[in-house]
TIDRENPA-894933 format. One record per residue (C-alpha): residue number from 1; residue in one letter; x, y, z. Coordinates in Angstrom, 1 decimal. Layout:
N
NUM | A | X | Y | Z $
...
//
This chain:
557
1 | M | 231.0 | 83.0 | -23.6 $
2 | A | 231.6 | 82.2 | -19.9 $
3 | A | 232.2 | 78.6 | -20.8 $
4 | V | 234.6 | 79.5 | -23.5 $
5 | L | 236.6 | 81.7 | -21.2 $
6 | R | 236.7 | 78.9 | -18.5 $
7 | G | 237.9 | 76.5 | -21.2 $
8 | L | 240.7 | 78.9 | -22.3 $
9 | R | 241.7 | 79.6 | -18.7 $
10 | A | 242.1 | 75.8 | -18.1 $
11 | L | 244.9 | 75.9 | -20.8 $
12 | L | 246.9 | 78.6 | -19.0 $
13 | P | 249.5 | 78.3 | -16.2 $
14 | T | 248.3 | 78.6 | -12.6 $
15 | R | 249.9 | 78.9 | -9.1 $
16 | D | 249.1 | 75.2 | -8.6 $
17 | D | 251.7 | 74.2 | -11.1 $
18 | Y | 254.4 | 75.0 | -8.5 $
19 | R | 252.5 | 74.0 | -5.4 $
20 | G | 255.2 | 71.5 | -4.3 $
21 | V | 258.3 | 73.5 | -5.2 $
22 | R | 259.1 | 74.4 | -1.6 $
23 | E | 259.5 | 70.8 | -0.7 $
24 | S | 261.0 | 69.5 | -4.0 $
25 | W | 263.2 | 72.4 | -5.3 $
26 | R | 266.4 | 70.6 | -4.4 $
27 | A | 265.4 | 67.4 | -6.2 $
28 | D | 264.1 | 69.5 | -9.1 $
29 | L | 267.4 | 71.4 | -9.3 $
30 | V | 269.4 | 68.1 | -9.5 $
31 | A | 267.0 | 66.6 | -12.0 $
32 | G | 267.0 | 69.7 | -14.2 $
33 | L | 270.8 | 69.8 | -14.3 $
34 | T | 271.0 | 66.1 | -15.0 $
35 | V | 268.6 | 66.2 | -17.9 $
36 | G | 270.3 | 69.3 | -19.2 $
37 | I | 273.6 | 67.3 | -19.4 $
38 | V | 271.7 | 64.5 | -21.2 $
39 | A | 269.9 | 66.9 | -23.5 $
40 | L | 273.0 | 68.8 | -24.7 $
41 | P | 274.5 | 66.1 | -27.0 $
42 | L | 271.0 | 65.1 | -28.2 $
43 | A | 270.0 | 68.7 | -29.1 $
44 | L | 273.3 | 69.1 | -31.0 $
45 | A | 273.0 | 65.8 | -32.7 $
46 | F | 269.3 | 66.2 | -33.7 $
47 | G | 270.1 | 69.7 | -35.1 $
48 | V | 273.0 | 68.4 | -37.2 $
49 | S | 271.1 | 65.3 | -38.3 $
50 | S | 268.1 | 67.2 | -39.5 $
51 | G | 270.2 | 69.5 | -41.7 $
52 | V | 269.3 | 72.7 | -39.8 $
53 | G | 272.5 | 72.8 | -37.8 $
54 | A | 273.6 | 72.3 | -34.2 $
55 | E | 272.6 | 75.9 | -33.3 $
56 | A | 269.0 | 75.2 | -34.3 $
57 | G | 269.0 | 72.1 | -32.1 $
58 | L | 270.2 | 74.1 | -29.1 $
59 | V | 267.8 | 77.0 | -29.7 $
60 | T | 264.9 | 74.5 | -29.8 $
61 | A | 265.9 | 72.8 | -26.6 $
62 | I | 266.2 | 76.1 | -24.8 $
63 | V | 263.3 | 78.1 | -26.2 $
64 | A | 260.8 | 75.4 | -26.8 $
65 | G | 261.9 | 73.5 | -23.7 $
66 | L | 261.2 | 76.6 | -21.5 $
67 | I | 257.9 | 77.5 | -23.1 $
68 | A | 256.6 | 73.9 | -23.0 $
69 | A | 257.7 | 73.5 | -19.4 $
70 | V | 255.7 | 76.6 | -18.3 $
71 | F | 252.6 | 76.1 | -20.6 $
72 | G | 252.4 | 72.3 | -21.1 $
73 | G | 250.0 | 69.9 | -19.4 $
74 | S | 252.6 | 67.7 | -17.7 $
75 | N | 254.5 | 68.6 | -14.5 $
76 | V | 257.6 | 66.6 | -15.6 $
77 | Q | 257.6 | 66.7 | -19.4 $
78 | V | 260.9 | 67.7 | -21.0 $
79 | S | 260.6 | 69.0 | -24.6 $
80 | G | 262.9 | 69.9 | -27.4 $
81 | P | 264.2 | 68.4 | -30.7 $
82 | T | 263.6 | 64.6 | -31.1 $
83 | G | 264.6 | 61.8 | -33.3 $
84 | A | 261.2 | 61.4 | -34.7 $
85 | M | 261.0 | 65.0 | -35.8 $
86 | V | 264.5 | 64.7 | -37.4 $
87 | V | 263.1 | 62.0 | -39.6 $
88 | V | 260.4 | 64.3 | -40.9 $
89 | L | 262.5 | 67.5 | -41.1 $
90 | A | 265.5 | 66.1 | -43.0 $
91 | P | 263.5 | 65.6 | -46.3 $
92 | I | 261.9 | 69.1 | -45.8 $
93 | V | 265.4 | 70.6 | -45.7 $
94 | V | 266.5 | 68.7 | -48.8 $
95 | V | 263.4 | 69.8 | -50.8 $
96 | H | 262.7 | 73.3 | -49.5 $
97 | G | 266.0 | 74.4 | -47.8 $
98 | V | 267.0 | 75.2 | -44.3 $
99 | G | 264.8 | 78.4 | -44.1 $
100 | A | 261.7 | 76.3 | -44.5 $
101 | V | 262.1 | 74.7 | -41.1 $
102 | A | 261.3 | 77.8 | -39.1 $
103 | V | 258.2 | 78.4 | -41.3 $
104 | V | 257.1 | 74.8 | -40.8 $
105 | S | 257.7 | 75.2 | -37.0 $
106 | L | 255.3 | 78.2 | -36.9 $
107 | M | 252.7 | 76.5 | -39.1 $
108 | A | 252.8 | 73.2 | -37.2 $
109 | G | 252.8 | 75.1 | -33.9 $
110 | L | 249.6 | 76.9 | -34.8 $
111 | L | 248.0 | 73.6 | -35.7 $
112 | V | 249.0 | 71.9 | -32.5 $
113 | L | 247.8 | 74.9 | -30.5 $
114 | A | 244.5 | 74.8 | -32.3 $
115 | A | 244.2 | 71.1 | -31.5 $
116 | G | 244.6 | 71.9 | -27.8 $
117 | V | 242.0 | 74.7 | -27.9 $
118 | L | 239.6 | 72.3 | -29.7 $
119 | R | 240.0 | 69.7 | -27.0 $
120 | L | 241.6 | 67.0 | -29.2 $
121 | G | 244.1 | 65.9 | -26.6 $
122 | R | 242.5 | 62.5 | -25.9 $
123 | A | 242.6 | 61.5 | -29.6 $
124 | V | 246.0 | 59.8 | -29.0 $
125 | S | 244.4 | 57.3 | -26.8 $
126 | Y | 242.7 | 55.8 | -29.9 $
127 | I | 246.1 | 54.8 | -31.3 $
128 | P | 246.6 | 51.1 | -30.7 $
129 | W | 249.7 | 49.8 | -28.9 $
130 | P | 251.1 | 47.8 | -31.9 $
131 | V | 250.9 | 50.9 | -34.1 $
132 | I | 252.8 | 52.9 | -31.5 $
133 | E | 255.5 | 50.3 | -31.1 $
134 | G | 255.8 | 49.8 | -34.9 $
135 | F | 256.0 | 53.5 | -35.4 $
136 | T | 258.7 | 53.8 | -32.7 $
137 | A | 260.8 | 50.9 | -34.0 $
138 | G | 260.6 | 52.3 | -37.5 $
139 | I | 261.8 | 55.7 | -36.3 $
140 | G | 264.7 | 54.1 | -34.5 $
141 | I | 265.8 | 52.3 | -37.7 $
142 | I | 265.6 | 55.5 | -39.8 $
143 | I | 267.6 | 57.5 | -37.2 $
144 | F | 270.3 | 54.8 | -37.2 $
145 | L | 270.5 | 54.7 | -40.9 $
146 | Q | 270.6 | 58.5 | -41.2 $
147 | Q | 273.8 | 58.5 | -39.1 $
148 | V | 275.7 | 56.1 | -41.5 $
149 | P | 277.2 | 59.0 | -43.6 $
150 | A | 278.7 | 60.8 | -40.6 $
151 | A | 279.8 | 57.5 | -39.1 $
152 | L | 281.8 | 56.7 | -42.3 $
153 | G | 283.0 | 60.2 | -43.1 $
154 | V | 280.9 | 60.6 | -46.2 $
155 | S | 279.0 | 63.8 | -47.1 $
156 | A | 275.3 | 63.4 | -46.4 $
157 | G | 274.2 | 65.1 | -49.6 $
158 | G | 273.5 | 63.7 | -53.0 $
159 | H | 271.8 | 60.5 | -51.8 $
160 | S | 268.3 | 59.0 | -51.9 $
161 | S | 265.7 | 60.5 | -49.6 $
162 | N | 264.9 | 56.9 | -48.4 $
163 | A | 267.1 | 56.1 | -45.4 $
164 | V | 267.7 | 52.5 | -46.4 $
165 | V | 268.7 | 53.3 | -49.9 $
166 | A | 270.9 | 56.2 | -48.8 $
167 | A | 272.7 | 54.1 | -46.2 $
168 | W | 273.5 | 51.5 | -48.9 $
169 | Q | 274.8 | 54.2 | -51.3 $
170 | V | 277.0 | 55.6 | -48.5 $
171 | I | 278.5 | 52.2 | -47.7 $
172 | T | 279.3 | 51.6 | -51.3 $
173 | K | 280.9 | 55.0 | -51.7 $
174 | A | 282.9 | 55.1 | -48.5 $
175 | S | 286.7 | 55.2 | -48.6 $
176 | W | 287.4 | 52.5 | -46.1 $
177 | P | 290.9 | 53.3 | -45.0 $
178 | Q | 289.7 | 56.9 | -44.2 $
179 | A | 286.3 | 55.7 | -42.9 $
180 | L | 287.9 | 53.8 | -40.1 $
181 | L | 288.7 | 56.9 | -38.1 $
182 | P | 285.1 | 58.3 | -37.8 $
183 | L | 283.9 | 54.7 | -37.4 $
184 | A | 286.3 | 54.3 | -34.5 $
185 | A | 284.9 | 57.4 | -32.9 $
186 | V | 281.4 | 56.1 | -33.2 $
187 | L | 282.4 | 52.7 | -31.7 $
188 | A | 284.2 | 54.4 | -28.8 $
189 | V | 281.1 | 56.5 | -28.0 $
190 | A | 278.9 | 53.3 | -28.2 $
191 | A | 281.3 | 51.4 | -26.0 $
192 | I | 281.4 | 54.1 | -23.3 $
193 | M | 277.6 | 54.5 | -23.3 $
194 | L | 277.2 | 50.7 | -23.0 $
195 | L | 279.7 | 50.4 | -20.2 $
196 | L | 278.4 | 53.3 | -18.1 $
197 | G | 274.8 | 52.1 | -18.7 $
198 | R | 275.8 | 48.7 | -17.4 $
199 | F | 278.0 | 49.6 | -14.5 $
200 | A | 277.2 | 53.2 | -13.6 $
201 | P | 273.7 | 54.0 | -14.9 $
202 | A | 273.5 | 57.2 | -12.8 $
203 | I | 276.2 | 58.8 | -14.9 $
204 | P | 275.0 | 60.4 | -18.2 $
205 | G | 276.8 | 58.1 | -20.7 $
206 | S | 276.2 | 60.2 | -23.8 $
207 | F | 277.8 | 63.3 | -22.2 $
208 | V | 280.8 | 61.4 | -20.9 $
209 | A | 281.3 | 59.6 | -24.2 $
210 | I | 281.2 | 62.8 | -26.2 $
211 | L | 283.6 | 64.5 | -23.7 $
212 | A | 286.1 | 61.7 | -23.8 $
213 | V | 286.1 | 61.3 | -27.6 $
214 | S | 286.3 | 65.1 | -28.1 $
215 | I | 289.4 | 65.3 | -25.8 $
216 | V | 291.1 | 62.4 | -27.4 $
217 | T | 290.6 | 63.6 | -31.0 $
218 | A | 291.7 | 67.1 | -30.0 $
219 | L | 294.9 | 65.9 | -28.4 $
220 | A | 295.6 | 63.6 | -31.3 $
221 | G | 295.1 | 66.4 | -33.8 $
222 | S | 292.4 | 64.2 | -35.6 $
223 | P | 291.1 | 65.5 | -38.9 $
224 | L | 287.5 | 64.5 | -38.0 $
225 | P | 284.9 | 67.1 | -38.9 $
226 | V | 283.5 | 69.0 | -35.9 $
227 | I | 280.4 | 71.0 | -35.2 $
228 | G | 282.1 | 74.3 | -35.9 $
229 | E | 281.6 | 77.8 | -34.6 $
230 | L | 278.5 | 78.4 | -32.5 $
231 | P | 277.0 | 81.8 | -31.5 $
232 | S | 277.6 | 82.8 | -27.8 $
233 | T | 274.1 | 84.2 | -27.5 $
234 | L | 270.6 | 83.3 | -28.6 $
235 | P | 269.5 | 84.8 | -31.9 $
236 | A | 267.1 | 87.7 | -31.9 $
237 | P | 263.5 | 86.6 | -32.5 $
238 | A | 262.2 | 87.4 | -36.0 $
239 | L | 259.4 | 86.4 | -38.3 $
240 | P | 260.8 | 84.0 | -40.9 $
241 | A | 260.5 | 85.0 | -44.5 $
242 | F | 257.7 | 83.4 | -46.4 $
243 | D | 255.2 | 84.1 | -49.2 $
244 | P | 251.9 | 82.5 | -50.2 $
245 | A | 253.6 | 80.0 | -52.5 $
246 | T | 255.9 | 78.9 | -49.7 $
247 | L | 252.9 | 78.4 | -47.3 $
248 | T | 251.1 | 76.3 | -50.0 $
249 | A | 254.2 | 74.2 | -50.6 $
250 | L | 254.8 | 73.6 | -46.9 $
251 | A | 251.1 | 72.9 | -45.9 $
252 | G | 251.5 | 69.2 | -46.3 $
253 | P | 254.8 | 69.0 | -44.3 $
254 | A | 253.4 | 71.2 | -41.6 $
255 | V | 250.4 | 68.9 | -41.1 $
256 | A | 252.7 | 65.9 | -40.9 $
257 | V | 254.9 | 67.7 | -38.4 $
258 | A | 251.9 | 68.8 | -36.3 $
259 | A | 250.5 | 65.3 | -36.2 $
260 | L | 253.9 | 63.9 | -35.1 $
261 | A | 254.4 | 66.6 | -32.5 $
262 | A | 251.0 | 66.0 | -31.0 $
263 | I | 251.3 | 62.2 | -31.0 $
264 | E | 254.8 | 62.1 | -29.6 $
265 | S | 254.2 | 64.8 | -26.9 $
266 | L | 251.0 | 63.1 | -25.6 $
267 | L | 252.7 | 59.7 | -25.6 $
268 | S | 255.7 | 61.0 | -23.7 $
269 | A | 253.5 | 62.7 | -21.1 $
270 | R | 251.5 | 59.5 | -20.7 $
271 | V | 254.6 | 57.4 | -20.3 $
272 | A | 255.9 | 59.9 | -17.6 $
273 | A | 252.6 | 59.5 | -15.7 $
274 | T | 253.1 | 55.7 | -15.5 $
275 | I | 256.6 | 56.0 | -14.1 $
276 | V | 255.8 | 58.1 | -11.0 $
277 | D | 252.8 | 60.0 | -9.7 $
278 | T | 253.5 | 63.7 | -10.3 $
279 | G | 250.0 | 64.8 | -10.9 $
280 | P | 247.5 | 64.4 | -13.7 $
281 | V | 248.3 | 65.1 | -17.3 $
282 | N | 246.1 | 67.7 | -19.0 $
283 | A | 246.2 | 66.5 | -22.6 $
284 | D | 244.6 | 69.6 | -24.1 $
285 | R | 246.9 | 71.9 | -22.2 $
286 | E | 249.9 | 69.8 | -23.3 $
287 | L | 249.0 | 70.4 | -27.0 $
288 | F | 248.4 | 74.0 | -26.3 $
289 | G | 251.9 | 74.3 | -24.6 $
290 | Q | 253.6 | 72.3 | -27.3 $
291 | G | 252.0 | 74.5 | -30.0 $
292 | L | 253.3 | 77.6 | -28.3 $
293 | A | 256.7 | 76.0 | -27.9 $
294 | S | 257.0 | 75.3 | -31.6 $
295 | I | 255.8 | 78.8 | -32.5 $
296 | A | 258.4 | 80.4 | -30.2 $
297 | S | 261.1 | 78.1 | -31.6 $
298 | G | 260.2 | 79.1 | -35.1 $
299 | F | 260.6 | 82.8 | -34.2 $
300 | F | 264.1 | 82.1 | -32.9 $
301 | G | 265.1 | 80.1 | -36.0 $
302 | G | 264.7 | 76.7 | -34.3 $
303 | M | 262.9 | 73.5 | -35.1 $
304 | P | 259.5 | 72.1 | -34.2 $
305 | A | 259.5 | 70.7 | -30.7 $
306 | T | 257.8 | 67.7 | -29.1 $
307 | G | 257.9 | 66.1 | -25.7 $
308 | A | 261.0 | 63.8 | -25.5 $
309 | I | 260.3 | 60.4 | -24.0 $
310 | A | 263.9 | 59.6 | -23.1 $
311 | R | 264.7 | 63.0 | -21.5 $
312 | T | 261.4 | 63.0 | -19.7 $
313 | A | 262.1 | 59.6 | -18.3 $
314 | V | 265.6 | 60.8 | -17.1 $
315 | N | 264.0 | 63.8 | -15.5 $
316 | V | 261.5 | 61.7 | -13.6 $
317 | R | 264.0 | 59.1 | -12.5 $
318 | S | 266.4 | 61.9 | -11.4 $
319 | G | 263.8 | 63.1 | -8.9 $
320 | A | 261.8 | 65.8 | -10.7 $
321 | R | 258.4 | 66.5 | -9.1 $
322 | T | 257.4 | 69.8 | -10.6 $
323 | R | 257.9 | 71.7 | -13.9 $
324 | L | 260.7 | 73.6 | -12.3 $
325 | A | 263.1 | 70.8 | -13.3 $
326 | A | 262.3 | 71.2 | -17.0 $
327 | V | 262.7 | 75.0 | -16.6 $
328 | I | 266.2 | 74.5 | -15.1 $
329 | H | 267.1 | 72.1 | -17.9 $
330 | A | 266.4 | 74.9 | -20.4 $
331 | L | 268.3 | 77.5 | -18.4 $
332 | A | 271.3 | 75.1 | -18.0 $
333 | L | 271.4 | 74.7 | -21.8 $
334 | L | 271.2 | 78.5 | -22.2 $
335 | L | 274.2 | 78.8 | -19.8 $
336 | V | 276.2 | 76.4 | -22.1 $
337 | V | 275.5 | 78.7 | -25.1 $
338 | L | 276.5 | 81.8 | -23.2 $
339 | V | 279.7 | 80.3 | -21.6 $
340 | A | 280.9 | 77.3 | -23.5 $
341 | A | 280.0 | 77.8 | -27.1 $
342 | P | 283.6 | 77.4 | -28.4 $
343 | V | 284.1 | 74.2 | -26.5 $
344 | V | 280.9 | 72.7 | -27.8 $
345 | G | 281.8 | 73.7 | -31.3 $
346 | A | 284.9 | 71.4 | -31.1 $
347 | I | 282.8 | 68.2 | -30.7 $
348 | P | 283.3 | 65.8 | -33.6 $
349 | L | 280.3 | 65.1 | -35.7 $
350 | A | 281.1 | 61.3 | -35.6 $
351 | A | 280.7 | 61.4 | -31.9 $
352 | L | 277.2 | 62.9 | -32.2 $
353 | S | 276.4 | 60.1 | -34.7 $
354 | G | 277.5 | 57.6 | -32.1 $
355 | V | 275.1 | 59.0 | -29.6 $
356 | L | 272.2 | 59.0 | -32.1 $
357 | M | 273.0 | 55.4 | -33.2 $
358 | M | 272.8 | 54.3 | -29.6 $
359 | T | 269.6 | 56.3 | -29.0 $
360 | A | 268.1 | 54.7 | -32.1 $
361 | A | 269.2 | 51.2 | -31.1 $
362 | R | 267.4 | 51.6 | -27.7 $
363 | M | 264.2 | 52.6 | -29.6 $
364 | V | 264.2 | 49.2 | -31.3 $
365 | A | 263.6 | 47.2 | -28.1 $
366 | P | 263.7 | 43.4 | -28.7 $
367 | A | 261.8 | 42.6 | -25.5 $
368 | T | 258.9 | 45.0 | -26.5 $
369 | I | 258.9 | 43.7 | -30.1 $
370 | G | 258.7 | 40.1 | -28.7 $
371 | R | 255.7 | 41.1 | -26.6 $
372 | V | 253.9 | 42.5 | -29.6 $
373 | L | 254.6 | 39.5 | -31.8 $
374 | R | 253.4 | 37.1 | -29.0 $
375 | S | 250.2 | 39.0 | -28.4 $
376 | G | 248.5 | 37.6 | -31.5 $
377 | R | 248.7 | 37.4 | -35.3 $
378 | S | 246.6 | 40.6 | -35.8 $
379 | S | 248.8 | 42.6 | -33.4 $
380 | A | 252.0 | 41.2 | -35.1 $
381 | A | 250.6 | 42.1 | -38.5 $
382 | I | 249.7 | 45.7 | -37.4 $
383 | F | 253.2 | 46.1 | -35.9 $
384 | A | 254.9 | 44.8 | -39.0 $
385 | V | 252.9 | 46.9 | -41.4 $
386 | T | 253.4 | 50.1 | -39.4 $
387 | L | 257.2 | 49.5 | -39.1 $
388 | V | 257.7 | 48.7 | -42.8 $
389 | V | 255.6 | 51.7 | -44.0 $
390 | T | 257.5 | 54.0 | -41.5 $
391 | V | 260.9 | 52.9 | -42.9 $
392 | A | 259.8 | 52.8 | -46.5 $
393 | F | 257.6 | 55.8 | -46.9 $
394 | D | 256.5 | 58.3 | -44.2 $
395 | L | 255.8 | 58.4 | -40.5 $
396 | V | 252.3 | 60.0 | -40.7 $
397 | I | 251.3 | 57.7 | -43.5 $
398 | A | 252.5 | 54.8 | -41.4 $
399 | V | 250.3 | 55.8 | -38.5 $
400 | G | 247.3 | 56.2 | -40.8 $
401 | I | 247.9 | 52.7 | -42.4 $
402 | G | 248.6 | 51.2 | -39.0 $
403 | L | 245.3 | 52.6 | -37.7 $
404 | A | 243.5 | 51.3 | -40.8 $
405 | A | 245.0 | 47.8 | -40.2 $
406 | A | 244.0 | 47.9 | -36.5 $
407 | A | 240.5 | 49.0 | -37.4 $
408 | F | 240.2 | 46.1 | -39.9 $
409 | F | 241.3 | 43.5 | -37.4 $
410 | A | 239.1 | 45.0 | -34.7 $
411 | L | 236.1 | 45.1 | -36.9 $
412 | R | 236.7 | 41.5 | -38.1 $
413 | A | 236.9 | 40.4 | -34.5 $
414 | L | 233.8 | 42.3 | -33.6 $
415 | S | 232.0 | 40.8 | -36.6 $
416 | N | 233.1 | 37.2 | -35.7 $
417 | M | 231.6 | 37.8 | -32.2 $
418 | S | 228.2 | 38.6 | -33.8 $
419 | D | 225.8 | 35.9 | -34.8 $
420 | A | 222.2 | 35.0 | -35.4 $
421 | E | 221.2 | 31.6 | -34.0 $
422 | R | 217.9 | 29.8 | -34.4 $
423 | A | 216.7 | 28.6 | -31.1 $
424 | E | 214.1 | 26.1 | -29.9 $
425 | L | 210.8 | 27.6 | -28.9 $
426 | P | 210.5 | 27.5 | -25.1 $
427 | G | 207.6 | 25.8 | -23.4 $
428 | H | 205.4 | 22.9 | -24.5 $
429 | P | 205.3 | 22.3 | -28.3 $
430 | A | 202.2 | 23.4 | -30.1 $
431 | P | 200.9 | 22.5 | -33.6 $
432 | G | 202.6 | 24.7 | -36.3 $
433 | D | 205.7 | 25.5 | -34.2 $
434 | E | 207.9 | 24.2 | -37.0 $
435 | R | 206.7 | 27.2 | -39.1 $
436 | I | 207.9 | 29.7 | -36.4 $
437 | A | 211.6 | 30.6 | -36.4 $
438 | L | 213.0 | 32.2 | -33.3 $
439 | F | 216.4 | 33.9 | -33.9 $
440 | T | 218.6 | 35.2 | -31.1 $
441 | V | 220.8 | 38.0 | -32.6 $
442 | R | 224.0 | 38.6 | -30.5 $
443 | G | 226.9 | 41.0 | -30.7 $
444 | S | 226.7 | 44.0 | -33.0 $
445 | L | 224.5 | 44.7 | -36.0 $
446 | F | 226.9 | 47.0 | -37.8 $
447 | F | 228.3 | 47.4 | -41.3 $
448 | G | 230.9 | 44.7 | -40.7 $
449 | A | 228.5 | 42.0 | -39.7 $
450 | A | 225.0 | 43.0 | -40.9 $
451 | D | 225.0 | 41.3 | -44.3 $
452 | R | 226.2 | 38.0 | -42.8 $
453 | L | 223.6 | 38.0 | -40.0 $
454 | I | 220.8 | 38.9 | -42.4 $
455 | D | 221.8 | 36.1 | -44.8 $
456 | Q | 221.7 | 33.6 | -41.9 $
457 | I | 218.1 | 34.6 | -41.1 $
458 | S | 216.7 | 35.1 | -44.6 $
459 | E | 217.9 | 31.7 | -45.9 $
460 | T | 215.7 | 29.8 | -43.5 $
461 | P | 213.0 | 28.0 | -45.6 $
462 | D | 209.3 | 27.2 | -44.9 $
463 | I | 208.6 | 29.7 | -42.2 $
464 | E | 205.5 | 31.8 | -41.6 $
465 | V | 206.6 | 33.8 | -38.5 $
466 | V | 210.0 | 35.1 | -37.7 $
467 | V | 210.7 | 36.3 | -34.1 $
468 | L | 213.9 | 38.3 | -33.8 $
469 | R | 215.3 | 38.6 | -30.3 $
470 | L | 217.3 | 41.8 | -30.3 $
471 | S | 217.9 | 42.2 | -26.5 $
472 | D | 221.4 | 40.8 | -26.8 $
473 | V | 222.5 | 43.2 | -29.6 $
474 | Q | 225.0 | 45.7 | -28.2 $
475 | I | 225.5 | 48.0 | -31.2 $
476 | I | 223.3 | 48.9 | -34.2 $
477 | D | 224.6 | 51.3 | -36.7 $
478 | A | 222.9 | 52.8 | -39.8 $
479 | T | 224.0 | 50.0 | -42.1 $
480 | G | 222.7 | 47.4 | -39.6 $
481 | A | 219.4 | 49.2 | -39.2 $
482 | N | 219.0 | 49.6 | -42.9 $
483 | A | 219.8 | 45.9 | -43.5 $
484 | L | 217.3 | 44.9 | -40.9 $
485 | S | 214.6 | 47.0 | -42.5 $
486 | E | 215.3 | 45.4 | -45.9 $
487 | L | 215.2 | 41.9 | -44.3 $
488 | I | 211.8 | 42.6 | -42.7 $
489 | A | 210.5 | 43.9 | -46.0 $
490 | A | 211.8 | 40.9 | -47.9 $
491 | L | 210.3 | 38.4 | -45.4 $
492 | E | 207.0 | 40.2 | -45.4 $
493 | R | 206.9 | 40.0 | -49.2 $
494 | R | 207.4 | 36.2 | -48.9 $
495 | G | 204.4 | 36.1 | -46.7 $
496 | A | 206.3 | 35.7 | -43.4 $
497 | T | 205.3 | 37.9 | -40.5 $
498 | V | 208.2 | 39.4 | -38.5 $
499 | L | 208.0 | 40.1 | -34.8 $
500 | L | 210.7 | 42.0 | -32.9 $
501 | K | 211.4 | 41.3 | -29.3 $
502 | G | 213.6 | 43.2 | -26.9 $
503 | V | 214.5 | 46.4 | -28.8 $
504 | R | 216.7 | 48.4 | -26.5 $
505 | P | 215.6 | 52.0 | -25.9 $
506 | E | 218.9 | 53.4 | -27.2 $
507 | H | 218.4 | 51.5 | -30.5 $
508 | R | 214.9 | 52.5 | -31.1 $
509 | P | 215.5 | 56.0 | -32.6 $
510 | I | 217.8 | 54.7 | -35.4 $
511 | L | 215.4 | 51.8 | -36.1 $
512 | E | 212.5 | 54.3 | -36.4 $
513 | Q | 214.5 | 56.7 | -38.6 $
514 | L | 215.6 | 54.0 | -41.0 $
515 | G | 212.2 | 52.4 | -41.5 $
516 | V | 212.6 | 49.2 | -39.4 $
517 | I | 209.4 | 49.8 | -37.4 $
518 | T | 207.4 | 50.9 | -40.4 $
519 | A | 208.5 | 47.8 | -42.3 $
520 | L | 206.6 | 45.6 | -39.8 $
521 | R | 203.2 | 44.5 | -40.9 $
522 | H | 201.7 | 46.0 | -37.7 $
523 | P | 203.0 | 48.5 | -35.2 $
524 | H | 202.0 | 46.0 | -32.4 $
525 | H | 204.6 | 43.5 | -33.7 $
526 | L | 207.1 | 45.0 | -31.2 $
527 | F | 207.3 | 43.1 | -27.8 $
528 | D | 209.3 | 43.6 | -24.7 $
529 | E | 209.0 | 40.0 | -23.5 $
530 | L | 209.4 | 36.7 | -25.3 $
531 | E | 206.3 | 34.9 | -24.0 $
532 | P | 203.7 | 37.4 | -25.5 $
533 | A | 205.7 | 37.4 | -28.8 $
534 | L | 205.5 | 33.6 | -29.0 $
535 | A | 201.8 | 33.6 | -28.1 $
536 | H | 201.1 | 36.1 | -30.9 $
537 | A | 203.2 | 34.0 | -33.3 $
538 | R | 201.3 | 30.8 | -32.4 $
539 | D | 197.9 | 32.6 | -32.7 $
540 | H | 199.0 | 33.9 | -36.1 $
541 | I | 199.7 | 30.3 | -37.2 $
542 | R | 196.3 | 29.1 | -35.9 $
543 | R | 194.5 | 31.9 | -37.7 $
544 | G | 196.4 | 31.0 | -40.9 $
545 | E | 195.5 | 27.3 | -40.7 $
546 | A | 191.8 | 28.3 | -40.0 $
547 | E | 191.7 | 30.5 | -43.1 $
548 | R | 193.3 | 27.8 | -45.2 $
549 | A | 190.7 | 25.3 | -44.0 $
550 | V | 187.8 | 27.4 | -45.3 $
551 | P | 186.9 | 26.2 | -48.9 $
552 | P | 187.3 | 28.8 | -51.7 $
553 | G | 184.1 | 30.8 | -52.1 $
554 | A | 182.7 | 29.8 | -48.7 $
555 | P | 181.3 | 32.6 | -46.6 $
556 | T | 183.6 | 33.8 | -43.9 $
557 | P | 182.3 | 32.9 | -40.4 $
//
């Protein structure tokens, strides 16, 4: 019980979380305000793009951002709605309605929280780099395509659930003279963001671009659709309506959202830790905090939250050193809701689409893709498979298939590194040595290589003694041990005696459990050194020749 309590205590905030605030509070304040300005258009855009609405995006950035900042496992992580989550939520809204999102947020939050309590935080380290990059690039493509309707002034409803097909349907249905106006707003946003990013990277380009386009369209009396009226306060927390049938229908989407939230949050925290040293990342606490953040967001009618890589990077590069910066970011957004809701409601939707299109384009980084493709054929194949499945089907399915592809190539490489080579007998030759086969088994005797290695050994003709050197075997799994047991039994049935040399202590239990030791003709046919094993093999050959030299029926000496 004491150990359990200590484990739970490690997931909760402590005074050490704010140890450096006295020295860094000015830098944290500036970083928090900066990332708040960057997060505002993204929170609005992600809320609108997911189909839940701009208000839900803001609520998520405020509520989830604050909770994750306090309870999360990273000192500089910034959380809120993200593009990857939008990709998953948009189909949920289409199928189950807007009200389902808050329920999914609660369900997914509980799953992520449980993953933190169960210490599953390090699981993300098992996801290979090509899978992560293929997943990220696929998300970027989907986000870009999802913005095509708003960019062309076409209603987002009534199209295919697949982003590629839906974008093509929108392009063919667009009224091009009318579509030029929203398209011009998108291009203006993109141009401003590109120019500021090139010549004034310290200025938040997305915020300036939206501000400029909103002012111009308002002065010109443009008919572009805008966000619309926003509440000037946060909604009161309430348990969303649901019933058993709803929970059953949303179980699958909730698992997908939870998996995505866990993966993206841990990746974001890990990326932040590589940018600057702001203390260690507690992966389990990060999951615990992100789970609480999504639960709280669901109670306020928001969306599931994750750590946001781009906003976290802005936070760190703006000077953040403690989690105070992420707290200030959430409070700054709350101030926007309380003071400037009418102004925010006048932002054109096309301008938000421009921001998301630029965000998506940056996720598909040609330099990173080039590095993946140059890193080997297997890495390129894993990347391509993950990207294609992400765009064509589903994010979580893509990660699963990407992991399966990575496992296949890894096992194939491991199998190719394993071999069984017949070696010359050391020392001076002795009569009958040609009937002794010494095999050195290297690498791994596991399910991916066992049959091939066993075939190499069993196909050797005209042998009376087989000496297997196992000291260079790194891994033996159940399949390998079982195959070795069957090989020994088959050789013994053919009249060949099998001797094992160099069985490692860590391998002996599984060899005993699966009958490898009992398959030997004698328990003493296990040797630690090669010289006594060969001496025993040669003695066996001499005794066999002596027995064959005695005429049938003659008395045994």
